[in-house]
C-alpha positions as CSV (number, residue, x, y, z in Angstrom):
1,M,1.7,-2.3,11.4
2,H,0.4,1.3,10.8
3,D,3.6,2.5,9.2
4,D,3.2,0.2,6.1
5,A,0.6,2.0,4.1
6,E,0.5,-0.6,1.3
7,I,0.0,-3.5,3.7
8,Y,-2.7,-1.6,5.6
9,D,-4.7,-0.8,2.5
10,T,-4.5,-4.4,1.3
11,E,-5.8,-5.5,4.8
12,V,-8.8,-3.2,4.7
13,I,-9.5,-3.3,1.0
14,G,-13.3,-3.5,0.4
15,F,-14.2,-2.5,4.0
16,R,-16.9,0.2,3.7
17,D,-19.3,-0.7,6.5
18,D,-18.6,2.5,8.4
19,I,-18.7,5.0,5.6
20,P,-22.5,5.3,5.1
21,F,-22.9,5.9,8.9
22,W,-20.4,8.8,9.0
23,E,-21.8,10.2,5.8
24,S,-25.3,10.2,7.5
25,V,-23.8,12.0,10.5
26,V,-22.5,14.7,8.1
27,D,-26.0,15.0,6.6
28,E,-27.5,15.4,10.0
29,V,-24.9,17.8,11.6
30,R,-24.1,19.7,8.4
31,P,-20.6,20.6,9.6
32,K,-18.6,23.1,7.7
33,R,-15.3,22.2,9.4
34,V,-14.5,18.6,10.0
35,L,-11.5,16.9,11.6
36,E,-10.6,13.2,11.4
37,L,-8.0,11.9,13.9
38,G,-6.1,8.8,12.9
39,C,-7.0,9.3,9.3
40,G,-4.5,6.8,8.0
41,T,-4.5,6.5,4.2
42,G,-7.8,8.4,3.9
43,R,-10.2,5.5,3.5
44,L,-12.8,7.3,5.6
45,L,-11.5,10.8,5.4
46,L,-12.0,11.3,1.7
47,P,-15.6,10.1,1.4
48,V,-16.5,12.2,4.4
49,A,-14.8,15.2,2.8
50,R,-16.8,14.7,-0.4
51,R,-20.0,14.7,1.7
52,V,-19.0,17.8,3.6
53,L,-18.2,19.7,0.4
54,S,-21.5,18.6,-1.1
55,H,-23.2,20.7,1.6
56,H,-20.6,23.4,2.0
57,P,-18.4,24.0,-1.2
58,D,-16.3,26.3,0.9
59,G,-15.9,23.8,3.8
60,R,-12.7,22.6,5.3
61,V,-11.7,19.1,6.1
62,V,-8.5,18.1,8.0
63,G,-7.1,14.6,8.5
64,L,-4.4,14.1,11.1
65,D,-2.2,11.0,11.7
66,I,1.1,10.2,13.3
67,S,2.3,7.9,10.5
68,E,4.2,9.7,7.6
69,P,3.8,6.7,5.2
70,M,0.1,6.7,5.8
71,L,-0.1,10.4,5.3
72,A,1.9,10.3,2.1
73,R,-0.5,7.7,0.6
74,A,-3.5,9.8,1.7
75,R,-2.1,12.9,0.1
76,A,-1.4,11.0,-3.1
77,I,-5.0,9.6,-3.3
78,A,-6.5,13.0,-2.5
79,S,-4.4,14.7,-5.2
80,E,-6.1,12.5,-7.8
81,D,-9.5,14.0,-7.0
82,A,-10.0,17.4,-8.5
83,A,-13.0,18.1,-6.3
84,L,-10.9,17.8,-3.2
85,S,-8.0,20.0,-4.4
86,G,-7.3,22.7,-1.9
87,K,-10.2,21.6,0.3
88,V,-8.6,18.8,2.4
89,D,-5.5,19.3,4.6
90,I,-3.6,16.2,5.6
91,V,-1.3,16.8,8.5
92,A,1.1,15.0,10.8
93,G,0.3,15.1,14.5
94,D,-0.1,13.1,17.7
95,M,-3.7,12.6,18.8
96,A,-2.7,13.3,22.4
97,T,-0.9,16.6,21.8
98,F,-2.1,18.2,18.6
99,D,-3.0,21.8,18.3
100,L,-4.5,23.0,15.0
101,G,-5.3,26.5,16.1
102,G,-9.0,26.4,15.3
103,T,-12.2,24.6,16.0
104,F,-14.3,22.1,14.1
105,D,-18.1,21.3,13.9
106,L,-17.5,17.6,13.7
107,I,-14.5,15.6,15.0
108,V,-14.3,11.9,14.1
109,V,-12.1,9.2,15.5
110,G,-13.0,6.2,13.4
111,F,-12.2,2.6,12.9
112,N,-11.1,1.9,16.5
113,S,-8.4,4.5,16.5
114,L,-9.0,5.5,20.1
115,A,-7.8,2.1,21.1
116,Y,-4.3,3.0,20.0
117,V,-4.0,5.8,22.5
118,M,-2.2,4.0,25.3
119,G,-2.4,4.7,29.0
120,L,-4.9,6.8,31.0
121,D,-2.9,10.0,30.9
122,R,-2.7,10.0,27.1
123,Q,-6.3,8.9,26.7
124,M,-7.4,11.9,28.8
125,A,-5.0,14.2,27.0
126,C,-6.4,13.1,23.7
127,L,-10.0,13.7,24.8
128,E,-9.0,17.1,26.2
129,R,-7.4,18.1,22.9
130,I,-10.6,17.0,21.1
131,R,-12.7,19.0,23.5
132,S,-10.6,22.2,23.0
133,H,-11.0,21.9,19.2
134,L,-14.7,21.4,19.2
135,S,-16.8,24.4,18.2
136,A,-19.9,25.5,20.1
137,G,-22.7,23.0,19.3
138,G,-20.3,20.7,17.6
139,R,-20.2,16.9,17.7
140,F,-17.5,14.4,18.6
141,G,-18.0,10.9,17.1
142,F,-16.1,7.7,17.4
143,D,-16.4,4.0,16.9
144,L,-14.5,1.5,19.1
145,L,-14.6,-2.2,19.8
146,V,-16.2,-3.3,23.0
147,P,-13.9,-5.6,25.0
148,Q,-15.2,-9.2,24.8
149,V,-14.5,-10.6,28.3
150,A,-14.8,-14.2,27.4
151,W,-12.2,-13.9,24.7
152,L,-9.9,-11.8,26.8
153,A,-10.0,-14.5,29.5
154,I,-8.7,-17.0,26.9
155,S,-6.0,-14.7,25.5
156,E,-4.8,-13.9,29.0
157,K,-3.9,-17.5,29.5
158,V,-3.1,-19.3,26.2
159,A,-2.3,-16.6,23.6
160,P,-4.4,-18.0,20.8
161,H,-3.2,-18.0,17.2
162,R,-5.8,-17.7,14.5
163,L,-6.3,-16.8,10.9
164,E,-7.9,-13.4,10.8
165,V,-7.6,-12.1,7.2
166,D,-7.8,-14.1,4.0
167,H,-8.1,-12.0,0.8
168,A,-8.1,-13.7,-2.6
169,N,-6.8,-11.4,-5.4
170,P,-7.0,-8.2,-3.4
171,T,-4.9,-6.3,-6.0
172,P,-3.6,-7.3,-9.5
173,E,-0.2,-7.9,-8.0
174,I,-1.3,-10.1,-5.1
175,R,-2.9,-13.5,-5.6
176,R,-3.6,-14.2,-1.9
177,F,-3.1,-12.1,1.3
178,L,-3.2,-13.9,4.7
179,R,-2.8,-12.6,8.2
180,W,-2.6,-14.6,11.4
181,V,-2.8,-13.0,14.8
182,T,-1.5,-14.1,18.2
183,E,-3.2,-12.3,21.0
184,R,-2.0,-11.8,24.6
185,Y,-4.1,-9.8,27.0
186,D,-2.6,-8.0,30.1
187,P,-5.5,-7.4,32.5
188,V,-3.4,-5.0,34.7
189,R,-2.6,-2.6,31.8
190,Q,-5.9,-3.5,30.0
191,V,-3.9,-3.9,26.8
192,E,-4.0,-6.6,24.2
193,D,-0.6,-7.1,22.6
194,D,-1.0,-8.7,19.2
195,L,1.6,-10.3,17.0
196,Y,0.6,-10.3,13.3
197,T,2.1,-12.7,10.8
198,Y,1.6,-12.0,7.1
199,E,1.9,-14.3,4.2
200,I,1.6,-12.6,0.8
201,H,1.4,-14.7,-2.4
202,M,2.3,-12.5,-5.4
203,A,1.0,-13.0,-8.8
204,N,4.5,-13.6,-10.1
205,G,4.9,-16.6,-7.8
206,E,6.9,-15.0,-5.0
207,V,5.8,-15.4,-1.4
208,G,6.6,-12.7,1.2
209,R,6.4,-13.2,4.9
210,R,6.7,-10.6,7.7
211,T,5.6,-9.9,11.2
212,S,4.3,-6.8,13.0
213,D,3.2,-5.8,16.5
214,L,0.2,-3.9,17.6
215,A,-0.9,-3.0,21.1
216,W,-4.4,-1.6,21.7
217,S,-6.3,-0.6,24.8
218,M,-9.4,-2.4,26.1
219,I,-11.8,0.3,27.2
220,F,-14.9,-0.9,29.1
221,P,-18.2,0.9,29.0
222,Q,-18.2,2.5,32.5
223,Q,-14.5,3.4,32.0
224,L,-15.4,5.1,28.7
225,E,-18.2,7.1,30.3
226,L,-15.9,8.3,33.1
227,L,-13.2,9.3,30.6
228,L,-15.7,11.3,28.6
229,R,-17.3,13.0,31.6
230,A,-13.9,13.8,33.1
231,T,-12.8,15.6,29.9
232,G,-16.0,17.7,29.5
233,F,-18.2,15.6,27.2
234,R,-21.8,14.4,27.4
235,V,-22.8,11.4,25.2
236,V,-25.9,12.2,23.2
237,Q,-26.2,9.1,21.0
238,R,-25.2,5.6,21.8
239,Y,-25.3,3.0,19.1
240,G,-23.9,-0.6,19.1
241,D,-23.2,-0.7,15.4
242,Y,-23.2,1.3,12.2
243,A,-26.9,0.4,11.6
244,R,-27.7,2.5,14.7
245,T,-28.9,-0.4,16.8
246,P,-29.2,1.0,20.4
247,F,-26.1,0.3,22.5
248,G,-26.7,-2.5,24.9
249,R,-25.6,-5.7,26.5
250,G,-24.8,-7.6,23.3
251,S,-23.1,-4.7,21.5
252,K,-19.7,-5.4,19.9
253,Q,-19.0,-1.7,19.2
254,Y,-19.3,1.7,20.6
255,V,-20.6,4.0,17.9
256,W,-21.2,7.1,20.0
257,L,-21.7,10.8,19.4
258,A,-20.9,13.3,22.2
259,E,-21.0,17.1,22.7
260,A,-19.4,19.5,25.1
261,A,-21.1,19.3,28.5
262,T,-22.7,22.4,29.8
263,P,-20.7,23.7,32.8
């Protein structure tokens, strides 16, 4: 799924709910050096970069992703903006093993990307890498879906199949873009294995169909707290959505900010 940049951009076209939140974090923290992990095609990276550079014209913004097709698209989009020329580095790397040889004032893992780091060892390695790249006084921010227990109980037993995306005329070339998902939850691994089925109706009358797999970790609140504490973080702000509603029982998202814990 995340190696098809064109399909990915068509899926998320028009989604901007998170961008104002992360721009407001930049306004508050005023970071000069920013890193986004799992930057994909730059949907979030580039608006954040513009905000950083509005405060610090000599700032540095780095986007890291493991998918070369995604990175190629991000570089192409960034190259079209003269204001970003030479100010944004888009690099290949694994979130669990990266080493960029420097520190950052703000590190962001947006749009549920932490869920794609599979297994306890890699999750801890990822957080340790983030901690080692965080400057003194810096912030680590992420958003992540909160597991919905009632739905997981259903997908553990019956693997529901549902229409999840239906875009009419998302691009001039596409008349209708549909995505169904079949969800299977493994409670031992705490992983949801999804099968995506796409149906793409082109403006020229052709219809394309394809399938793709995606596995993502279900990380529960106390587990998340333990992971952060074990890797040297202290959570300083807990929101349940991009509107900064306090995190609580009914929250569907973790939108949290953390800092390095004092030894």
